[in-house]
N, C-alpha and C positions, 0 to 999 in steps of 0.2 A: 100768640099763635105761632111765633117762632119757636117757643118751647115745645109746643105740640108737634110741630113739624120735625124738630130735632128728635123728639121721642119716637115719633112715627118713623123717622129716617133710621134711627138706631134699631127699632123693632124690625123694620124692613130689611136692614142690613143683617141683623142676627138671623132672621128667617132665611135670607138668601144664603148665609153661611151654613146654617143647618141643612138647607136644601143641597148645597154643594157637598157637605159631608155625607149626607144620605146618598147622593148620587155617586160619589166616589166609593162608598161602601157597597152599593148595588153593583157598580162596575167591577169591583174587586171580586164579589161573589160570582158574577157572571163569568169573569175571566177564569176563576177557579173551576166553574162548571165546564167551560170550554176546554180548559187544561185537562180536566178529568176525561172529557169526551175525546180530546186529542190523544191522551194517553191510552184510552180504551181502543181507539181506532189504530193507533200505532201498534198496540199489542196484537190486535187482530191481524194487521198487515204483517207483523213479524211472525205470527203463528202460521199464516198462510205461506210466507216465504220459507219458513223452516220446514213446513210440510212438503212444499215443492222441492226443497233441497234434499230432504230425506228420500223422497220419491226418486229424484234424479240419482242420488247416491245408490239407492237400491237397484235402479236400472243399470248403472255402471258396474255395480258388484255382480249382477246377474251376467252381464256381458263378459266381465272378467272371468267369472266361474266357467262360463261356456267356452271361452278361449283357452282357459287353463285345462279344461277337460279335453278339448280338441288337441291341444299341445301334448298332453299326456298320452292320448291315443296314438298320435303320430310318433311320439318318442318310443312307445311300445312296438309299433309297427317297424320302426327303424331298427330297434334291437333285434326283432324277429328276422328281418331281412338280412341284417348283418350276420346273425347266427347261421341262417340258411346259406349265405354267401361263403362263410368260412367252411361249412360242411361241404358245399359243392366244390370249393377250391381244394379241399382235402381229397375228395373223391377224384377230382381231375388229376391231382398229383399221383394218387394211387394208380389210376388208370394209365398215366404216362409211364410210371415205373413198370407196370405190368406189360404195357406195349413194348417198352424197351427190352424187358426180359424175353418176351415172345420173339422180338426181332433178332435178339442175340441167339436164342435157341433155334430160330429159323435159319439164321446164318450158319450156325454150327451144323444143323441138319443138312443144309445145302452143301456144305463142305464134305460132310459124311457121304452124301449121295454122290458127289463128284469123286470122292476117293473110292467109293464102292464101284462106281462106273469104271474108274481107272483100273481097279483090281479085276473087275470082270473082263475088261479089255485085255489086261495082262494074262488072265487065265485063258481067254480064248486064243490068244497068240501062243501061249504055252501048249495048249491042246493041239493047235494046228501044227506046231513044230514037232510035237510028239506023234503026229500023224492021226490023231484022233479028231473027229469032227465034233464040234459042240452041238449039243442038242438044241 
C-alpha cells in the first residue's frame, strides 16, 4: 500500500506540476492580452492627446495669424500717418517761408508807404513855399 501511495503521490505531484505549468501559461497569455489591451488603450489616449495638441496648436496659430494681421495693419497705418505727417510738416515749412516772404514784402511796402507819405509831405511843403495850394 505504501507503494501505491507513493505512486499516487507522484501522480498527484505531477498533476499539480502540470496544473501549475498550465496556470502559469494561462497567466502569461492573459497578461499578454492585458498588455495588448493596455497598448491599445495607451495608443488611443496618445491619439486623443495628439489630436488635442494639434487642435491647440491650430488655435494658437490662428491667434498668431490674427495678431500678425493686426500688427501688419497697424504698421501700414503708422507708415501712412508718418507719410502724412511729413507732408504736413513740409506744407507747414512752405507756409512759414511764404508768411516770412509776405511779412518782408509787407514791411518793405510799409517803408515805401512811409517814404511816399514823407515825399507827399515834402511836396506839400514845397508847394506851400512856392505859393501854390495843394489840391
